N, C-alpha and C positions, 0 to 999 in steps of 0.2 A: 619717847622717841620710837619705841617699838611699834606703837599703834599706827603712827603715820606710815612707817615702812610697810606694815601689813596692808594698810589701805592702798598704798601705791602698788604693791605686788598684786593685790587682788584686782585693782583697776587695770593693771597691765595684762593680767591673765584674761580678764573679761574682754578688754579691748582686742587682745590678740585672738581670742576665740571668735569674736565678731568678725574680725578681718578674715580668719580662716573660713568661717561659714560663708562669708561673702564671696570668697574666692573658690570655695569648693566646687561650685557649679562650673567654674572655669578650669579647675584642675582635673576633675574626674569626669569621665563619660562612659556610657555603656552602649555597645553595639548589640542590637536586638537580633532575634531570629530572622534569618533571611535577609540580613543587611551586611553591608561593607562600608568602611569609613576611609576617607582620604584626608590628609592634613595639609594645611597651609601655614608655613612658618613665617611669622610676621617680620622677624628680624634676622633670619638665617636661611635665605635661599628661596623663599616663596613656596610655590606649590611643589610638594613631594609626590611625583608621579609613580615612584616605585614602591613606597611603603603603603601597604594595605592593612587596615585594622579589621580583624575578624570579629566574630560574635564574642561578647564578654565585656569585662570591666577593664578600663584603661586609664592611664594618667598622662597628662600633657602639661606644657607650660601654659599659664593662664592667658597669655597674649596670642597663642596659636589658635587657629580655627579648624574645627572638624566639620566635614560635610558627609552626611550619611546617605547612602544610596540603597534603595530597595533592589535586591538582586533576584527576587523571585520571578517566576514567569508572569508576564503581564500581557494583556490583550487589548488591541484597539481595532475598531471596525470602521471602514471607510466606504461611503456610498459615492460613486463617481460616474460621470458620463464620459464614455470613450467612443471613438470611431473605429468601425471595422474596416477591412481592406477595401470594401466597396463603398465606403463613406457613410454607412448607416450608423446612426447614433444609438448606442446601447447603454443601458443603465445597469451597473454591476455593484454588488456588495462584496468587499474583500476583507477578510478577517486576518489579522497579523498577530502571532504570538511570539514574544521576544523577551530578552533580559540582557543586562550588561555583561560583558565578559568579566568573570570574577577577578582575575588578576590584572585587569586593565582599567579599573575604576578611576585610578589617578589620571590616566591619559584621557579618559572620557570626560572627566571633570575639567581638565586643563584645556581641552580643545573644543568641547561642545557645551558641557554644563548640564545641570539637572533637568532642563527642559528638552532633553535629547529626543523624546518621542515626537514632539511637534517640529523640532529643528531638523531632524535627520530622517526618522522612520517614515512619517507620513509622506513627505515629498518623494522619498525614494520609492515607496510602494506605488504612488501615483504615476511616477515617471516610468517605472518598469511595466506597470499594467498597460499604460497607453502604448508603449513601444511594442509589446508582445501582441496585444489584441489587434493592433493595427495591421498585423500580417495575416489575419484570419478572417473568414467570412462569418456572419451570424450563425449559419447552420453548423459550422465546425465548432464554434463556441458553445452552442446550445446542446449539441449532441455528441458527435463522434470524437472530437479532440479536446474535450473540456479538461480532462485530467492532464494531458500533455501540455496544454496551455498553462494550466495552474502550476505545473512543475517548472516550466520555463520562466514564469514570473518569479517563482520562489528562488531559483538559482541566480537570476540576475539581481534580485533584491538582496539575497544573502551575501553575495560577494561585495556589494557596495556597503552594507552594514558592517561586515567584518572589518573593512578598512577603517571604520569609525568606532571600533571597539564594542560592537553590539552583536550579540548572537541571535540569529533568527531561528526559532524553534519550528515554526510552521507558518504557512501562508495558504489560506483556503478561500476559494470562490464560493461564497455562501449562496448567492442567487444571481440569475441573469434575467433581466427584464427587457423583452423586445416589444416593438410595436405589435398590436394585436393581429394586424393583417400578415405580418411576416411570421409571427409565431404559428398562426393557423396554416399558412402555406408550408412551413417546415414540418409541422406535425402530419399534414396530409401526405407529404412526400415520404416521410419516414414510414407511414402506414403502408403506402404502395410498395416501398422497398421490402417491408416485411412479408407482404403477400407474395411478391416476386420470389423472394428467397425460399418461402415455403413451397411454392410451385416447383422451383428448381430442385428442392430436396426430394419432392415426390417423384419427379422424373428420374433423378439419379437412383432412387431406391428401386423403381421399376426396372431400370436398366440393369442394375445389379442382380435383381431376381431373374430377369431374362437370361443374363449371362450364366447364372447358376444352373438354370434348367437346361441350357444348351450344353454345358459341361457334363451334366448328369446324363443327358440323352446320348451324347457321344461316348461316354463311358459304357453305357448299356450296349450300344451298337458294337463297340470294339470287343466287348466280352462275348457277345453272341457270335460275332465273326470268328473269333479265335476258337470257341467251343465247336462251332459247326464244321470248321476245317478238320478237327480231330476226330469226328464221328463218321464211321462208315459201316457197311453191312457186316464185315468180318468182326469188327469190335462189338457190334450188337449181338451177333451169334455167340461170341465168347462170353459176354456178360450173361446171356441167357443160359448157357451151359453151367456157368458158375452158380447162378441162382438155383438151377435144377438140382445140382449136386448138393447144395446146402439144404434144399427141401427134402431130398431123398434121404439124407443123413439124419434129418430131424425125427423125433419119436412119434410124430403124428401119423395116423393111418392114411394111406393114399394109394392110388394106382398110377404108375408112370408108364406111358406108352411112348417108346423111343421112336423118333423120326416121323411122327404123324402130324405135327403141327406146321404152322407157316414157317417157311424157310428151313424146314427139317428139324425144328426144335421140338422137344418132347411135349406131350400133353399130360397134364397132371389132373387126375380125377380124385375126388374126395377131399381129404384134408381136414376132416373133423377131428377134434381133440378127443 
């Protein structure tokens, strides 16, 4: 009797092991690097939008379903034809960098699904790009306001994606392709504007230099006017007497004749050391 019992026990263990191995793929799951998981409860409430499974090893009921999302930054590029404010057709390349909102993966899965890039992102980028560029001329898009236009498209798209649980990291206008005749005309106009700006700069520089010289000349004139008003014959005589006194007191040999020079100033002869 013991042998049949051992056989039954062994068969039970083997059978149980096979069942466990068969169910292990349904019981255990791993969330990889840069991923998040959301769970669907088959018999108890359906999609759980609040519970998010982070990276690592997890256990679940075998009948529940896990959907894993890549939450790393991803990029898509769209080439589209849009109309400017004057009705000109423009070809433009727009690059979008995005990822799901980390704590909203359950809501994203419940309302949009794994194909959210094609369902939400691409249509929103196209719509915002057409709306914004439709307000500007080709010249503004090609040169002066390109960054402002890019920022405006980004802000409009980011707001719409946020409402759908997607974070927009960046939106970039990679290239703008205009008809050759329009492009040539814009480049010619920009060149003329640069020449005009350079000419205006030179004029402004010359005007500043003329202003500087005028101020300098006025300063010299004012100085000479002030000095000339303070000089008279009495002052010059007094300065001559002071200079004569200093020379007379010096050790150098000389002959001083008092009152023989112009305006009664002394004459100094000699002066050799």
